[in-house]
C-alpha positions as CSV (number, residue, x, y, z in Angstrom):
1,M,0.1,-0.2,0.1
2,A,1.3,3.4,-0.9
3,E,2.3,5.8,1.7
4,P,0.6,9.3,1.7
5,H,3.9,11.1,1.2
6,D,4.9,8.9,-1.6
7,T,1.7,9.8,-3.5
8,L,2.3,13.7,-2.5
9,D,6.0,13.3,-3.8
10,L,4.5,11.9,-7.2
11,L,2.3,14.9,-7.1
12,D,5.2,17.4,-6.7
13,Y,7.0,15.4,-9.6
14,R,4.0,15.9,-11.9
15,R,3.9,19.6,-10.9
16,A,7.6,19.9,-11.9
17,V,7.1,18.3,-15.2
18,S,4.2,20.6,-16.1
19,E,6.1,23.6,-15.1
20,M,9.0,22.5,-17.2
21,Y,6.6,22.1,-20.3
22,R,4.9,25.2,-19.5
23,R,8.2,27.2,-20.1
24,V,8.8,25.5,-23.3
25,R,5.4,26.4,-24.6
26,H,5.9,30.1,-23.5
27,G,9.6,30.3,-24.3
28,P,10.8,31.0,-27.9
29,P,11.3,27.8,-30.1
30,G,15.0,27.2,-30.2
31,E,18.1,25.6,-28.7
32,E,18.1,27.9,-25.7
33,T,14.8,26.8,-24.3
34,W,15.3,23.0,-25.2
35,A,18.8,23.3,-23.2
36,Q,16.7,24.7,-20.1
37,W,14.3,21.8,-20.5
38,R,17.2,19.0,-20.6
39,R,18.7,20.7,-17.5
40,A,15.5,20.6,-15.5
41,R,14.8,17.0,-16.5
42,D,18.4,15.8,-15.5
43,D,17.9,17.5,-12.1
44,L,14.6,15.7,-11.6
45,F,16.2,12.5,-12.7
46,A,19.3,13.1,-10.5
47,S,17.3,14.5,-7.0
48,H,13.7,13.9,-7.0
49,S,12.4,11.1,-4.8
50,Q,10.0,10.0,-7.9
51,T,12.9,9.6,-10.4
52,A,12.6,6.7,-13.0
53,L,16.2,5.6,-12.2
54,D,17.1,2.9,-9.9
55,P,18.8,4.3,-6.7
56,G,22.0,2.1,-7.6
57,D,22.3,4.1,-10.9
58,L,22.2,7.7,-9.2
59,D,25.9,7.8,-8.2
60,E,26.7,7.6,-11.8
61,F,24.3,9.6,-13.2
62,D,25.5,12.6,-15.1
63,G,22.9,13.5,-17.5
64,L,20.4,11.6,-20.1
65,P,22.1,11.4,-23.6
66,F,20.5,13.4,-26.5
67,F,21.0,13.7,-30.0
68,D,22.2,17.3,-30.9
69,Y,19.7,20.1,-31.2
70,D,18.4,20.5,-34.8
71,P,15.7,22.9,-35.4
72,G,14.5,21.1,-38.7
73,W,12.7,18.5,-36.5
74,R,10.2,20.9,-35.5
75,V,7.0,21.1,-37.3
76,E,3.2,22.4,-36.7
77,A,0.9,19.7,-37.9
78,T,-2.7,19.6,-38.7
79,V,-4.7,17.1,-36.7
80,E,-7.1,15.4,-39.4
81,P,-10.2,13.8,-37.9
82,I,-10.6,10.0,-38.3
83,P,-13.2,7.6,-37.3
84,E,-12.7,7.1,-33.4
85,E,-11.4,3.8,-32.4
86,E,-11.0,2.2,-28.9
87,L,-7.6,0.2,-28.5
88,A,-5.6,-1.5,-26.0
89,I,-1.9,-0.4,-26.2
90,G,0.7,-3.3,-24.8
91,H,2.8,-2.6,-22.3
92,S,6.8,-3.3,-22.1
93,D,5.5,-5.8,-19.3
94,Q,2.4,-7.4,-18.7
95,G,-0.9,-5.4,-19.0
96,F,-2.2,-2.9,-21.4
97,T,-3.7,0.7,-21.2
98,A,-6.9,1.8,-23.0
99,F,-7.0,4.5,-25.4
100,R,-8.8,6.0,-28.1
101,R,-7.3,6.8,-31.7
102,F,-9.0,10.4,-32.6
103,G,-6.9,12.0,-34.9
104,Q,-4.3,11.6,-37.8
105,L,-1.2,13.6,-38.2
106,E,0.3,13.9,-41.9
107,F,3.6,16.2,-42.3
108,E,6.7,16.4,-43.8
109,L,10.1,16.1,-42.0
110,H,13.5,16.1,-43.3
111,G,12.5,15.2,-46.6
112,G,10.1,12.4,-45.7
113,E,6.4,12.2,-45.8
114,L,5.2,10.8,-42.1
115,A,1.7,9.9,-40.8
116,L,1.2,9.2,-37.0
117,S,-1.9,8.5,-35.0
118,L,-2.9,10.7,-31.8
119,Y,-4.6,8.9,-28.9
120,W,-6.8,9.7,-26.0
121,L,-6.2,8.2,-22.7
122,D,-9.9,6.6,-22.0
123,S,-10.0,7.1,-18.3
124,Y,-10.9,9.9,-16.0
125,G,-9.5,13.4,-16.9
126,G,-7.9,11.8,-20.2
127,G,-4.9,13.3,-21.9
128,V,-3.3,13.2,-25.5
129,F,-0.7,10.7,-26.2
130,L,1.8,10.3,-28.9
131,P,4.3,7.5,-29.0
132,F,6.3,6.5,-32.1
133,R,8.9,4.3,-33.4
134,D,11.3,5.2,-35.9
135,G,14.6,4.1,-38.1
136,T,16.4,4.6,-34.8
137,S,14.6,2.4,-32.8
138,G,16.4,-0.8,-31.5
139,E,19.6,0.6,-32.3
140,E,20.1,4.1,-31.0
141,T,16.7,4.5,-29.2
142,Y,14.7,2.2,-27.5
143,G,13.1,-0.6,-29.5
144,G,9.7,0.0,-28.2
145,G,9.5,3.5,-29.3
146,R,9.8,7.2,-27.6
147,Y,7.3,9.6,-26.4
148,L,6.7,12.9,-27.9
149,L,3.2,13.9,-26.2
150,D,1.7,12.6,-22.9
151,T,-0.3,15.5,-21.6
152,V,-1.9,13.6,-18.7
153,K,1.9,13.6,-17.3
154,G,2.6,17.2,-18.4
155,A,4.2,16.4,-21.5
156,D,2.7,19.0,-23.6
157,L,4.3,21.0,-26.3
158,G,1.3,23.2,-27.0
159,H,-1.4,23.6,-29.9
160,E,-3.8,26.3,-31.5
161,A,-6.9,25.3,-33.0
162,D,-6.3,22.1,-35.0
163,L,-2.4,23.0,-35.2
164,I,-0.4,20.7,-32.9
165,V,3.3,21.2,-32.4
166,L,5.6,18.4,-32.9
167,D,9.3,19.0,-31.9
168,F,11.1,15.9,-32.0
169,N,14.0,17.3,-30.2
170,Y,11.8,17.0,-27.2
171,A,11.2,13.2,-27.7
172,Y,12.2,11.1,-24.6
173,H,12.3,7.5,-23.5
174,P,9.5,5.9,-21.5
175,S,10.2,5.3,-17.9
176,C,10.8,1.4,-18.3
177,V,14.0,2.2,-20.3
178,H,15.5,3.2,-17.1
179,S,14.2,0.6,-14.7
180,Y,12.5,-2.4,-14.8
181,R,10.3,-1.3,-12.1
182,W,8.4,0.3,-14.6
183,S,5.6,-0.9,-17.2
184,C,5.2,1.5,-19.9
185,P,2.9,1.6,-23.0
186,L,4.8,0.8,-26.3
187,A,4.4,2.4,-29.7
188,P,1.8,0.5,-31.8
189,P,2.9,-0.5,-35.2
190,E,0.8,2.1,-36.8
191,N,3.0,4.7,-35.5
192,Q,6.2,3.0,-36.8
193,V,8.0,5.2,-39.3
194,D,11.0,4.4,-41.6
195,L,12.6,7.6,-41.4
196,R,15.7,7.9,-38.7
197,I,14.6,10.8,-36.5
198,T,17.9,11.8,-34.9
199,A,16.5,14.0,-32.2
200,G,15.5,13.7,-28.8
201,E,16.6,11.3,-26.0
202,R,18.9,8.2,-27.3
203,L,20.5,5.4,-25.8
């Protein structure tokens, strides 16, 4: 049974993540804002009680590895309506999470035509979820994919009307990459793209 202080620590962690992304949304797009986000994320991993890292890994932790920043990996894409469909996205361990596919993103990035599905967490409160796999998955990045948006946990790069910000410099690994304590939803096959997205967190 979880202790009350553990739950409040988690609330504090979520609040810190939300503030981190608020600064991204309201700051100027570019490397300086991204670098501030990286430093804040590293600080949370290094010092917060709710870190995704195992305690034994903290002494050697000196920051999460990332590809170099590249403004060419940022795009604003239109969310195209599609017939909604409920689906269960499997986890890295046992279990699944119920989502509802509600939109399709089609956009050009680094000379490639990409299409990704957007999901809504189908539980109380909900939230937008955008996982993906790409040509780096299983080699330079986690084979189960990375996350770009997970708004229920604060990872929100912003949107206006039906335009949503996709900046793959902010792509990050799910917690299960950092510790077997976690079981995380994996990117479904429909969100696999061939393009090597050399931006965001790497192994």
